[in-house]
FIMAR-703892 format. One line per 8 residues: number of its first residue (from 1); their letters; for each residue y, x, z of C-alpha. Coordinates in Angstrom, 2 decimals. Each point is the difference from the previous one (the first is absolute). Layout:
NUM	A	Y,X,Z ~ ... .
//
This chain:
1	XXXXXXXX	-38.64,15.03,-31.89 ~ -2.76,-0.68,2.45 ~ 0.56,-2.64,2.69 ~ -1.07,0.92,3.37 ~ -0.37,-1.83,3.25 ~ 1.23,1.37,3.29 ~ -2.44,1.90,2.14 ~ -2.50,-2.22,1.92 .
9	XXXXXXXX	-2.57,1.02,2.53 ~ -3.53,-1.39,0.01 ~ -2.32,1.83,2.23 ~ -2.65,-0.21,2.65 ~ 1.67,-0.71,3.43 ~ -2.01,0.72,3.08 ~ 1.13,-2.85,2.23 ~ -1.94,-3.26,0.79 .
17	XXXXXXXX	0.92,-2.85,-2.13 ~ 0.60,-3.07,2.18 ~ -0.85,-3.66,-0.73 ~ 2.58,-2.76,0.67 ~ -1.00,-2.59,2.60 ~ 1.55,-3.31,0.62 ~ 2.26,-0.61,3.04 ~ 0.35,-3.43,1.73 .
25	XXXXXXXX	3.39,-1.43,-0.77 ~ 2.03,-0.43,3.30 ~ 1.04,-3.62,0.87 ~ 3.62,0.99,-0.33 ~ -0.66,0.97,-3.65 ~ -1.98,-3.28,-0.64 ~ 2.80,-2.21,-1.25 ~ 0.91,2.23,-2.99 .
33	XXXXXXXX	-3.55,1.06,-0.63 ~ -1.27,-3.56,-0.33 ~ 2.06,-0.37,-3.26 ~ -0.63,3.21,-1.68 ~ -2.81,2.07,-1.42 ~ -0.07,3.02,2.13 ~ -1.99,2.08,2.35 ~ 0.40,2.69,2.68 .
41	XXXXXXXX	-2.22,3.06,-0.17 ~ -0.25,3.38,1.58 ~ -2.27,2.87,-0.30 ~ -0.90,3.09,2.13 ~ 1.73,3.40,-0.36 ~ -1.54,2.18,-2.58 ~ -1.68,3.02,1.60 ~ -0.34,3.43,-1.42 .
49	XXXXXXXX	-3.26,2.11,0.48 ~ 1.40,1.88,2.96 ~ 0.73,-3.38,1.76 ~ 3.76,0.02,-0.66 ~ 2.03,-2.84,-1.44 ~ 0.58,-0.06,-3.75 ~ 3.56,-0.93,-1.09 ~ -1.17,-1.32,-3.23 .
57	XXXXXXXX	1.87,-3.18,-0.88 ~ -1.72,-3.10,-1.43 ~ 0.95,-3.04,-1.95 ~ -2.04,-3.13,-0.08 ~ -1.57,-1.58,-3.10 ~ -1.64,-3.46,-0.10 ~ -1.99,-2.29,-2.32 ~ -1.37,-3.47,0.10 .
65	XXXXXXXX	-3.44,-0.37,1.19 ~ -1.50,-0.40,-3.39 ~ 2.49,2.05,-1.99 ~ -0.51,3.37,-1.57 ~ 3.56,1.41,-0.08 ~ 1.82,1.25,3.10 ~ 3.65,-0.45,0.36 ~ 2.56,1.66,2.25 .
73	XXXXXXXX	0.98,-2.08,3.13 ~ 3.44,-0.46,1.35 ~ -0.19,1.50,3.31 ~ 2.25,0.12,3.17 ~ -0.55,1.83,3.25 ~ -0.14,-2.17,3.15 ~ -1.30,0.12,3.71 ~ -2.54,-2.29,1.35 .
81	XXXXXXXX	-0.53,0.56,3.83 ~ 1.61,3.24,-0.26 ~ -2.24,1.29,-2.69 ~ 1.44,1.02,-3.29 ~ -1.50,-2.21,-2.88 ~ 0.74,-0.90,-3.47 ~ 1.15,-3.31,-1.35 ~ -1.27,-0.76,-3.41 .
89	XXXXXXXX	2.08,-3.02,-1.49 ~ 0.43,-2.02,-3.14 ~ -3.77,0.43,-0.96 ~ -0.97,-1.54,-3.31 ~ -3.41,-1.27,1.34 ~ -1.43,-2.13,2.90 ~ -3.12,2.25,0.83 ~ -0.32,3.54,-0.90 .
97	XXXXXXXX	-0.67,3.70,0.91 ~ 2.23,2.90,0.81 ~ -0.23,3.84,-0.28 ~ 2.08,3.01,0.59 ~ 1.36,2.16,-2.75 ~ 1.48,3.59,0.48 ~ 2.76,0.69,-2.61 ~ -0.06,3.76,0.92 .
105	XXXXXXXX	-3.67,0.46,-0.68 ~ -1.11,-2.86,-2.28 ~ -2.63,-0.97,2.59 ~ -0.96,-3.64,0.56 ~ -1.86,-1.27,2.86 ~ -2.88,-2.59,0.54 ~ 0.93,-3.69,-0.26 ~ 0.39,-1.93,3.11 .
113	XXXXXXXX	-1.79,-3.12,1.02 ~ 1.28,-3.19,-1.76 ~ 3.07,-1.42,1.64 ~ 1.57,-3.51,-0.19 ~ 3.68,0.41,-0.85 ~ 1.02,-3.68,0.69 ~ -1.76,-2.97,1.70 ~ 1.04,-3.22,-1.82 .
121	XXXXXXXX	1.30,-2.65,2.49 ~ -2.24,-3.01,0.87 ~ 0.96,-3.50,-1.01 ~ 1.51,-2.45,2.61 ~ -2.77,-1.07,2.53 ~ -1.26,-3.54,-0.25 ~ -0.35,-1.14,3.75 ~ -2.45,-2.66,0.97 .
129	XXXXXXXX	1.04,-1.17,3.59 ~ -2.72,-1.46,2.24 ~ 0.22,-1.39,3.49 ~ -3.09,-0.39,2.06 ~ -1.74,0.85,3.30 ~ 0.85,3.52,-0.51 ~ 3.80,-0.65,-0.44 ~ 2.08,0.38,-3.07 .
137	XXXXXXXX	-1.27,2.33,-2.78 ~ 1.42,1.05,-3.35 ~ -2.43,1.14,-2.71 ~ 1.59,2.15,-2.68 ~ -1.45,0.45,-3.26 ~ 1.43,2.77,-2.25 ~ -1.37,0.77,-3.44 ~ -0.36,3.68,-0.80 .
145	XXXXXXXX	0.14,0.17,-3.80 ~ 3.03,2.24,-0.84 ~ 0.33,0.68,-3.66 ~ -0.15,3.75,0.30 ~ -3.03,-0.10,2.20 ~ 1.37,1.79,3.13 ~ -1.21,-2.87,2.27 ~ -3.60,1.26,-0.61 .
153	XXXXXXXX	0.77,2.96,2.14 ~ 1.83,-1.51,3.05 ~ -1.56,0.52,3.41 ~ 2.67,-1.29,2.43 ~ 2.17,-3.13,0.40 ~ 2.70,-1.24,2.42 ~ 1.18,-3.52,0.69 ~ 3.47,-0.98,1.14 .
161	XXXXXXXX	1.19,-3.54,0.77 ~ 3.16,-1.85,1.32 ~ 1.01,-3.47,0.76 ~ 1.58,-2.09,-2.71 ~ 3.30,0.12,1.73 ~ 3.37,1.53,-1.02 ~ 0.43,3.46,1.19 ~ -3.49,0.13,1.56 .
169	XXXXXXXX	-1.49,3.58,0.12 ~ -3.35,1.36,-1.48 ~ -2.86,0.81,2.29 ~ -2.17,2.81,-1.28 ~ -3.65,-0.05,0.87 ~ -1.94,3.32,0.25 ~ -1.35,1.37,-3.49 ~ -3.66,-0.55,-0.41 .
177	XXXXXXXX	-2.70,1.65,-1.95 ~ -2.33,-1.50,-2.68 ~ -3.81,0.54,0.11 ~ -0.90,1.44,-3.48 ~ -2.77,1.18,-2.06 ~ 0.30,3.37,-1.76 ~ 0.51,0.19,-3.64 ~ -2.66,2.41,-1.65 .
185	XXXXXXXX	2.42,0.78,-2.88 ~ 2.20,1.88,2.39 ~ -2.84,2.20,1.33 ~ -0.40,1.48,-3.49 ~ 1.71,3.49,0.37 ~ 0.77,1.85,-3.23 ~ -1.64,3.41,-0.66 ~ 2.79,2.67,-0.16 .
193	XXXXXXXX	0.10,3.81,-0.06 ~ 2.38,1.88,2.17 ~ 0.74,3.76,0.61 ~ -0.53,1.46,3.33 ~ 3.39,-1.08,1.09 ~ -0.44,-3.68,-0.73 ~ 1.96,-0.09,-3.36 ~ -1.62,-1.65,-2.99 .
201	XXXXXXXX	-1.78,2.71,-2.11 ~ 2.54,1.36,-2.67 ~ -2.07,2.81,-1.43 ~ 2.40,2.70,1.48 ~ -2.69,1.38,2.38 ~ -1.11,-0.58,3.52 ~ -3.40,-1.39,1.27 ~ -0.82,-3.36,-1.20 .
209	XXXXXXXX	-1.31,-2.71,2.33 ~ -1.51,-3.36,-0.74 ~ 1.95,-2.44,2.09 ~ -2.14,-3.14,0.30 ~ 1.47,-1.18,3.25 ~ 3.84,-0.67,-0.24 ~ 0.53,-0.57,3.69 ~ -0.12,-3.25,2.02 .
217	XXXXXXXX	0.16,-2.97,-2.28 ~ 1.13,-3.38,1.19 ~ -1.72,-2.38,-2.15 ~ 1.49,-3.18,-1.49 ~ -0.90,-2.89,2.22 ~ -0.16,-3.41,-1.68 ~ 0.43,-3.06,2.28 ~ -3.21,-1.60,1.12 .
225	XXXXXXXX	-0.50,-3.55,1.57 ~ -3.11,0.62,2.09 ~ -3.14,1.95,0.55 ~ -3.30,-2.17,-0.40 ~ -1.87,-0.60,3.09 ~ -2.99,-2.30,-1.12 ~ -3.24,1.66,-1.09 ~ 0.48,-0.20,-3.77 .
233	XXXXXXXX	3.66,1.41,0.06 ~ -0.16,2.26,3.07 ~ 2.60,2.70,-0.34 ~ 1.31,-1.20,-3.35 ~ 3.70,0.15,-0.41 ~ 1.92,-2.83,-1.65 ~ 3.18,0.84,-1.81 ~ 2.99,-2.26,-0.18 .
241	XXXXXXXX	3.50,-0.10,-1.53 ~ 1.89,-1.61,2.86 ~ 0.98,0.74,3.54 ~ -0.48,-2.67,2.76 ~ 1.91,0.46,3.27 ~ 0.04,-2.20,3.17 ~ 2.91,-0.11,2.27 ~ 0.03,-2.05,3.25 .
249	XXXXXXXX	1.60,-0.54,3.37 ~ -1.35,3.37,1.18 ~ 2.38,1.45,-2.44 ~ 3.01,-1.96,1.19 ~ -0.19,-3.32,-2.07 ~ 0.83,-3.18,1.94 ~ -0.75,-3.51,-0.51 ~ 2.93,-2.09,-1.43 .
257	XXXXXXXX	1.82,2.85,-1.97 ~ 0.22,0.48,-3.74 ~ -0.68,3.52,-1.14 ~ 0.63,2.35,-2.93 ~ -2.49,2.78,-0.65 ~ 0.16,3.35,-1.92 ~ -2.55,2.63,-0.62 ~ -0.19,3.59,-1.33 .
265	XXXXXXXX	-3.01,2.08,-1.02 ~ -0.68,3.55,-0.40 ~ -2.31,3.06,-0.34 ~ -0.33,2.70,2.61 ~ 3.28,1.51,-1.00 ~ 2.58,-2.67,-0.73 ~ 0.72,-3.66,0.14 ~ 1.32,-2.42,-2.76 .
273	XXXX	3.07,-1.99,0.37 ~ -0.14,-3.14,1.91 ~ -1.21,-3.18,-1.80 ~ 2.86,-2.28,-1.06 .
//
């Protein structure tokens, strides 16, 4: 008796293979995203050679940044600003790449840029209050040394404060950007071969293309303290592992009040949860 599998179809499919791109998490999603390893992605419609829309369905696979094995992702459809996207949740890594897989043809697409799936929360700020000729000022120092290394890739922060009184409300200051240096490691793009429709070369036919540029890459951006200005250090970037923030009367502080402070940090797509 010969055991046989069901019929499966593996063939060249003449439709462009899209690449997943990350979508910024809406503020309304932020509370639940701050506690879970998840990303929102989307990809353009696959086009056929005649310019039509392909109805080929894709599943999403992911892998950790330095891993070799791809795993199927738990996905869920969602809408962001009226655009259909895909939520990838319960991911087993903090930074990784994603690609599309077509169950009907067996094709796999080019991996995406590296995405951060969770920003670890910062510790409680340590305020240093000073009163001088410029008024009251609070200097906050926040170490950025999360155990899984996600603080190395933040580029935004937001500060909130409230008076130390019962039932007082939080005041949220506008989010701010860091000034960063680019990490050269993230500019190294892997060499991959694709067929003429953007899928990884499978040996099933089709014209092969060397894909040396995998699209726009947003590099990792380690925190820096300052850029040298003296002759011996002109233009030199000094890296650091902490964030220093100054809040003053122009932000709403007043002399004579006691305040509580909180901060959250993020990359270009998401924020962490607020510090305790």
